[in-house]
Short mmCIF file of the C-alpha atoms (twelve columns), coordinates in Angstrom:
data_MODEL
# 
_entry.id   MODEL 
# 
loop_
_atom_site.group_PDB 
_atom_site.id 
_atom_site.type_symbol 
_atom_site.label_atom_id 
_atom_site.label_alt_id 
_atom_site.label_comp_id 
_atom_site.label_asym_id 
_atom_site.label_seq_id 
_atom_site.Cartn_x 
_atom_site.Cartn_y 
_atom_site.Cartn_z 
_atom_site.pdbx_PDB_model_num 
ATOM 1   C CA . MET A 1   0.000   0.000  0.000   1 
ATOM 2   C CA . ALA A 2   1.322   3.437  -0.817  1 
ATOM 3   C CA . THR A 3   2.382   5.519  2.158   1 
ATOM 4   C CA . LEU A 4   1.081   9.047  2.323   1 
ATOM 5   C CA . GLY A 5   3.424   11.567 3.852   1 
ATOM 6   C CA . ALA A 6   3.216   15.296 4.041   1 
ATOM 7   C CA . MET A 7   4.737   17.040 1.060   1 
ATOM 8   C CA . PRO A 8   8.183   18.357 2.050   1 
ATOM 9   C CA . ARG A 9   7.647   21.879 3.311   1 
ATOM 10  C CA . PRO A 10  10.226  24.546 2.523   1 
ATOM 11  C CA . SER A 11  11.028  26.686 5.534   1 
ATOM 12  C CA . PRO A 12  9.882   30.317 5.468   1 
ATOM 13  C CA . LYS A 13  12.834  32.571 4.767   1 
ATOM 14  C CA . ASP A 14  13.875  35.809 3.163   1 
ATOM 15  C CA . PRO A 15  12.954  35.433 -0.544  1 
ATOM 16  C CA . ALA A 16  16.044  37.432 -1.458  1 
ATOM 17  C CA . ALA A 17  18.215  34.642 -0.016  1 
ATOM 18  C CA . GLY A 18  16.898  32.179 -2.578  1 
ATOM 19  C CA . PRO A 19  15.665  28.615 -2.086  1 
ATOM 20  C CA . SER A 20  17.303  26.424 0.550   1 
ATOM 21  C CA . ALA A 21  19.744  23.647 -0.305  1 
ATOM 22  C CA . ALA A 22  17.180  21.052 0.822   1 
ATOM 23  C CA . LEU A 23  14.584  22.499 -1.521  1 
ATOM 24  C CA . LEU A 24  17.019  22.562 -4.430  1 
ATOM 25  C CA . ARG A 25  17.675  18.840 -3.987  1 
ATOM 26  C CA . MET A 26  14.030  18.051 -4.714  1 
ATOM 27  C CA . PRO A 27  12.879  17.228 -8.276  1 
ATOM 28  C CA . VAL A 28  11.489  20.320 -9.975  1 
ATOM 29  C CA . PRO A 29  7.792   19.247 -9.938  1 
ATOM 30  C CA . GLU A 30  7.970   18.386 -6.207  1 
ATOM 31  C CA . ARG A 31  9.788   21.647 -5.509  1 
ATOM 32  C CA . LEU A 32  7.129   23.669 -7.284  1 
ATOM 33  C CA . LEU A 33  4.313   21.886 -5.455  1 
ATOM 34  C CA . ALA A 34  5.990   22.289 -2.065  1 
ATOM 35  C CA . VAL A 35  6.509   26.002 -2.629  1 
ATOM 36  C CA . ALA A 36  2.980   26.434 -3.983  1 
ATOM 37  C CA . VAL A 37  1.456   24.814 -0.884  1 
ATOM 38  C CA . ARG A 38  3.403   27.155 1.408   1 
ATOM 39  C CA . LEU A 39  2.653   30.310 -0.583  1 
ATOM 40  C CA . PHE A 40  -1.021  29.460 -1.116  1 
ATOM 41  C CA . ALA A 41  -1.353  28.809 2.631   1 
ATOM 42  C CA . GLU A 42  0.402   32.046 3.575   1 
ATOM 43  C CA . GLN A 43  -0.947  34.412 0.897   1 
ATOM 44  C CA . GLY A 44  -3.940  32.651 -0.612  1 
ATOM 45  C CA . PHE A 45  -4.199  31.183 -4.088  1 
ATOM 46  C CA . GLU A 46  -5.434  34.431 -5.617  1 
ATOM 47  C CA . GLY A 47  -2.742  36.483 -3.871  1 
ATOM 48  C CA . THR A 48  0.164   34.374 -5.133  1 
ATOM 49  C CA . SER A 49  1.694   35.018 -8.542  1 
ATOM 50  C CA . VAL A 50  3.477   32.566 -10.813 1 
ATOM 51  C CA . GLN A 51  6.573   34.755 -10.534 1 
ATOM 52  C CA . GLU A 52  6.586   34.353 -6.762  1 
ATOM 53  C CA . ILE A 53  6.278   30.585 -7.076  1 
ATOM 54  C CA . VAL A 54  9.137   30.172 -9.545  1 
ATOM 55  C CA . ALA A 55  11.368  32.597 -7.620  1 
ATOM 56  C CA . ALA A 56  10.806  30.736 -4.355  1 
ATOM 57  C CA . ALA A 57  11.428  27.396 -6.119  1 
ATOM 58  C CA . GLY A 58  14.569  28.643 -7.855  1 
ATOM 59  C CA . VAL A 59  13.358  27.804 -11.368 1 
ATOM 60  C CA . THR A 60  12.325  29.738 -14.453 1 
ATOM 61  C CA . LYS A 61  8.779   30.169 -15.693 1 
ATOM 62  C CA . GLY A 62  9.725   27.998 -18.641 1 
ATOM 63  C CA . ALA A 63  10.708  25.189 -16.276 1 
ATOM 64  C CA . MET A 64  7.407   25.487 -14.440 1 
ATOM 65  C CA . TYR A 65  5.371   25.481 -17.650 1 
ATOM 66  C CA . HIS A 66  7.183   22.318 -18.714 1 
ATOM 67  C CA . TYR A 67  5.394   20.522 -15.868 1 
ATOM 68  C CA . PHE A 68  2.356   22.691 -15.091 1 
ATOM 69  C CA . ALA A 69  0.455   24.708 -17.662 1 
ATOM 70  C CA . SER A 70  -0.802  27.208 -15.107 1 
ATOM 71  C CA . LYS A 71  -1.182  28.069 -11.445 1 
ATOM 72  C CA . ASP A 72  -4.540  26.258 -11.633 1 
ATOM 73  C CA . ASP A 73  -2.694  23.048 -12.496 1 
ATOM 74  C CA . LEU A 74  -0.622  23.363 -9.321  1 
ATOM 75  C CA . LEU A 75  -3.759  23.743 -7.202  1 
ATOM 76  C CA . TYR A 76  -5.428  20.799 -8.912  1 
ATOM 77  C CA . GLU A 77  -2.353  18.592 -8.526  1 
ATOM 78  C CA . ILE A 78  -2.050  19.385 -4.814  1 
ATOM 79  C CA . TYR A 79  -5.445  17.877 -4.111  1 
ATOM 80  C CA . HIS A 80  -5.398  15.251 -6.864  1 
ATOM 81  C CA . ARG A 81  -2.335  13.634 -5.295  1 
ATOM 82  C CA . LEU A 82  -3.877  13.559 -1.823  1 
ATOM 83  C CA . LEU A 83  -7.204  12.212 -3.025  1 
ATOM 84  C CA . GLY A 84  -5.522  9.703  -5.324  1 
ATOM 85  C CA . LEU A 85  -3.498  8.186  -2.507  1 
ATOM 86  C CA . GLN A 86  -6.490  8.176  -0.168  1 
ATOM 87  C CA . THR A 87  -8.543  6.404  -2.829  1 
ATOM 88  C CA . GLU A 88  -5.827  3.780  -3.299  1 
ATOM 89  C CA . ARG A 89  -5.772  3.190  0.448   1 
ATOM 90  C CA . LEU A 90  -9.568  3.107  0.682   1 
ATOM 91  C CA . ASN A 91  -9.789  0.431  -2.002  1 
ATOM 92  C CA . ALA A 92  -7.120  -1.698 -0.311  1 
ATOM 93  C CA . LEU A 93  -8.791  -1.418 3.107   1 
ATOM 94  C CA . ALA A 94  -12.304 -1.964 1.733   1 
ATOM 95  C CA . ASP A 95  -11.136 -5.192 0.056   1 
ATOM 96  C CA . GLY A 96  -9.212  -6.297 3.141   1 
ATOM 97  C CA . PRO A 97  -10.042 -8.693 5.961   1 
ATOM 98  C CA . GLY A 98  -12.707 -8.290 8.622   1 
ATOM 99  C CA . ASP A 99  -16.410 -7.581 8.651   1 
ATOM 100 C CA . ALA A 100 -17.946 -4.322 7.445   1 
ATOM 101 C CA . ALA A 101 -17.459 -2.655 10.834  1 
ATOM 102 C CA . ASP A 102 -13.750 -3.538 10.891  1 
ATOM 103 C CA . ARG A 103 -13.232 -2.175 7.403   1 
ATOM 104 C CA . VAL A 104 -15.292 0.987  7.937   1 
ATOM 105 C CA . ARG A 105 -13.224 1.683  11.056  1 
ATOM 106 C CA . ALA A 106 -9.974  1.142  9.167   1 
ATOM 107 C CA . VAL A 107 -11.060 3.460  6.348   1 
ATOM 108 C CA . ALA A 108 -12.343 6.141  8.733   1 
ATOM 109 C CA . GLU A 109 -9.124  6.166  10.750  1 
ATOM 110 C CA . ASP A 110 -7.003  6.208  7.606   1 
ATOM 111 C CA . VAL A 111 -8.730  9.134  5.904   1 
ATOM 112 C CA . VAL A 112 -8.527  11.252 9.058   1 
ATOM 113 C CA . GLU A 113 -4.881  10.425 9.661   1 
ATOM 114 C CA . THR A 114 -3.817  10.993 6.054   1 
ATOM 115 C CA . THR A 115 -5.749  14.258 5.887   1 
ATOM 116 C CA . LEU A 116 -3.998  15.473 9.032   1 
ATOM 117 C CA . THR A 117 -0.627  14.367 7.666   1 
ATOM 118 C CA . SER A 118 -1.236  16.637 4.647   1 
ATOM 119 C CA . ILE A 119 -3.400  19.200 6.403   1 
ATOM 120 C CA . ASP A 120 -1.857  22.202 4.601   1 
ATOM 121 C CA . GLU A 121 -2.700  20.678 1.224   1 
ATOM 122 C CA . ALA A 122 -6.264  19.974 2.359   1 
ATOM 123 C CA . ILE A 123 -6.739  23.498 3.747   1 
ATOM 124 C CA . VAL A 124 -5.350  25.168 0.629   1 
ATOM 125 C CA . PHE A 125 -7.583  23.157 -1.631  1 
ATOM 126 C CA . PHE A 126 -10.836 23.568 0.268   1 
ATOM 127 C CA . ARG A 127 -10.240 27.301 0.523   1 
ATOM 128 C CA . SER A 128 -9.522  27.631 -3.179  1 
ATOM 129 C CA . MET A 129 -11.414 24.888 -5.049  1 
ATOM 130 C CA . HIS A 130 -14.016 27.388 -6.251  1 
ATOM 131 C CA . MET A 131 -11.272 29.270 -8.114  1 
ATOM 132 C CA . LEU A 132 -10.482 26.340 -10.399 1 
ATOM 133 C CA . PRO A 133 -11.783 26.435 -13.978 1 
ATOM 134 C CA . ALA A 134 -15.049 24.554 -14.469 1 
ATOM 135 C CA . ASP A 135 -13.412 21.556 -16.165 1 
ATOM 136 C CA . LYS A 136 -10.985 20.975 -13.299 1 
ATOM 137 C CA . ARG A 137 -13.722 21.443 -10.687 1 
ATOM 138 C CA . SER A 138 -15.748 18.797 -12.496 1 
ATOM 139 C CA . ARG A 139 -12.807 16.382 -12.494 1 
ATOM 140 C CA . VAL A 140 -12.259 16.867 -8.767  1 
ATOM 141 C CA . ARG A 141 -15.937 16.351 -8.011  1 
ATOM 142 C CA . ALA A 142 -15.981 13.168 -10.082 1 
ATOM 143 C CA . GLU A 143 -12.929 11.820 -8.217  1 
ATOM 144 C CA . ARG A 144 -14.472 12.657 -4.847  1 
ATOM 145 C CA . ARG A 145 -17.786 11.102 -5.877  1 
ATOM 146 C CA . ARG A 146 -16.066 7.814  -6.756  1 
ATOM 147 C CA . TYR A 147 -14.328 7.832  -3.392  1 
ATOM 148 C CA . HIS A 148 -17.564 8.513  -1.506  1 
ATOM 149 C CA . GLU A 149 -19.423 5.836  -3.465  1 
ATOM 150 C CA . ARG A 150 -16.869 3.215  -2.423  1 
ATOM 151 C CA . PHE A 151 -17.219 4.206  1.224   1 
ATOM 152 C CA . ARG A 152 -21.013 4.277  0.954   1 
ATOM 153 C CA . ALA A 153 -20.939 0.723  -0.445  1 
ATOM 154 C CA . LEU A 154 -19.133 -0.407 2.703   1 
ATOM 155 C CA . VAL A 155 -21.812 1.168  4.881   1 
ATOM 156 C CA . GLU A 156 -24.528 -0.464 2.775   1 
ATOM 157 C CA . GLU A 157 -22.795 -3.838 3.159   1 
ATOM 158 C CA . GLY A 158 -22.932 -3.473 6.927   1 
ATOM 159 C CA . GLN A 159 -26.592 -2.558 6.750   1 
ATOM 160 C CA . ARG A 160 -27.427 -5.575 4.601   1 
ATOM 161 C CA . THR A 161 -25.654 -7.971 6.940   1 
ATOM 162 C CA . GLY A 162 -27.325 -6.505 10.026  1 
ATOM 163 C CA . THR A 163 -24.132 -5.103 11.548  1 
ATOM 164 C CA . PHE A 164 -25.208 -1.478 11.064  1 
ATOM 165 C CA . ARG A 165 -28.522 0.150  11.777  1 
ATOM 166 C CA . ASP A 166 -30.474 0.718  8.582   1 
ATOM 167 C CA . ASP A 167 -32.795 3.547  9.634   1 
ATOM 168 C CA . VAL A 168 -30.329 6.157  8.343   1 
ATOM 169 C CA . ALA A 169 -29.467 6.200  4.628   1 
ATOM 170 C CA . ALA A 170 -25.879 5.312  3.762   1 
ATOM 171 C CA . ASP A 171 -25.682 8.560  1.773   1 
ATOM 172 C CA . ILE A 172 -26.419 10.562 4.936   1 
ATOM 173 C CA . VAL A 173 -23.766 8.645  6.862   1 
ATOM 174 C CA . THR A 174 -21.212 9.300  4.112   1 
ATOM 175 C CA . HIS A 175 -21.919 13.028 3.832   1 
ATOM 176 C CA . PHE A 176 -22.005 13.441 7.617   1 
ATOM 177 C CA . PHE A 177 -18.650 11.765 8.155   1 
ATOM 178 C CA . TYR A 178 -16.781 13.390 5.282   1 
ATOM 179 C CA . GLY A 179 -18.260 16.768 6.152   1 
ATOM 180 C CA . ALA A 180 -16.538 16.382 9.531   1 
ATOM 181 C CA . VAL A 181 -13.285 15.289 7.870   1 
ATOM 182 C CA . ASN A 182 -13.350 18.344 5.603   1 
ATOM 183 C CA . GLN A 183 -13.555 20.585 8.693   1 
ATOM 184 C CA . LEU A 184 -10.358 19.235 10.272  1 
ATOM 185 C CA . GLY A 185 -8.367  22.162 8.941   1 
ATOM 186 C CA . THR A 186 -10.518 24.664 10.841  1 
ATOM 187 C CA . TRP A 187 -9.376  23.489 14.276  1 
ATOM 188 C CA . TYR A 188 -6.516  20.979 14.176  1 
ATOM 189 C CA . HIS A 189 -3.069  22.148 15.294  1 
ATOM 190 C CA . ARG A 190 0.030   19.991 15.068  1 
ATOM 191 C CA . ASP A 191 1.153   21.134 18.520  1 
ATOM 192 C CA . GLY A 192 -2.251  20.551 20.115  1 
ATOM 193 C CA . GLY A 193 -3.145  18.042 22.808  1 
ATOM 194 C CA . LEU A 194 -4.021  15.199 20.427  1 
ATOM 195 C CA . ASN A 195 -1.802  13.586 17.832  1 
ATOM 196 C CA . ARG A 196 -3.040  12.475 14.406  1 
ATOM 197 C CA . ARG A 197 -3.628  8.885  15.475  1 
ATOM 198 C CA . GLN A 198 -5.675  9.887  18.494  1 
ATOM 199 C CA . VAL A 199 -7.902  12.185 16.430  1 
ATOM 200 C CA . ALA A 200 -8.388  9.406  13.857  1 
ATOM 201 C CA . GLU A 201 -9.434  6.938  16.538  1 
ATOM 202 C CA . HIS A 202 -11.904 9.397  18.092  1 
ATOM 203 C CA . TYR A 203 -13.508 10.104 14.713  1 
ATOM 204 C CA . ALA A 204 -13.831 6.387  13.966  1 
ATOM 205 C CA . ASP A 205 -15.263 5.721  17.436  1 
ATOM 206 C CA . MET A 206 -17.941 8.367  16.948  1 
ATOM 207 C CA . LEU A 207 -18.829 7.082  13.474  1 
ATOM 208 C CA . LEU A 208 -19.125 3.458  14.556  1 
ATOM 209 C CA . GLY A 209 -20.932 4.454  17.737  1 
ATOM 210 C CA . GLY A 210 -23.753 5.833  15.614  1 
ATOM 211 C CA . LEU A 211 -23.762 2.948  13.140  1 
ATOM 212 C CA . VAL A 212 -23.339 -0.342 14.971  1 
ATOM 213 C CA . LYS A 213 -26.514 -1.917 16.288  1 
ATOM 214 C CA . ASN A 214 -26.668 -2.248 20.078  1 
# 
């Protein structure tokens, strides 16, 4: 299974000093994405220019356009990578061992933990998704819909087998849970009282507490 780690984050510094040695060792596409995440988080997507991105990454505009046609492509790729890895992990866990409750718990914990691992990417995207061109917004929505449908199928499996209560539609369960996941960026702090694993376990406990029949 692929391991999701936070994108390497360049340290804030005086732009006049140029990119750090660690940043310069990264492949150009990864360097551009890492810088874009930091700048979009600090200044907003709309408030960040292509020139600022390439200057902070230590590349030319031509080098950027070799990999990304526009600033929109950077924003799309930031979330596409996160969602792609989460989808890969969801499919592996959904097809794994255990009953529906075991697998729903595993998926719930995983999506919370991986979102928190890449919380800057998630925050940037949810703040700025509406600024994407219509075609890219449609692609993102289609990818998210496929992810949600796979999770919903797990909930429906548990309802059919009698493990989960069936008086609440699986669609409602799915939207309720992922609505909470999407709000993680509004309150989670890396230096807070709970680590990523603890938050993931609490979220899964609350989800299963409302689903499993007594």
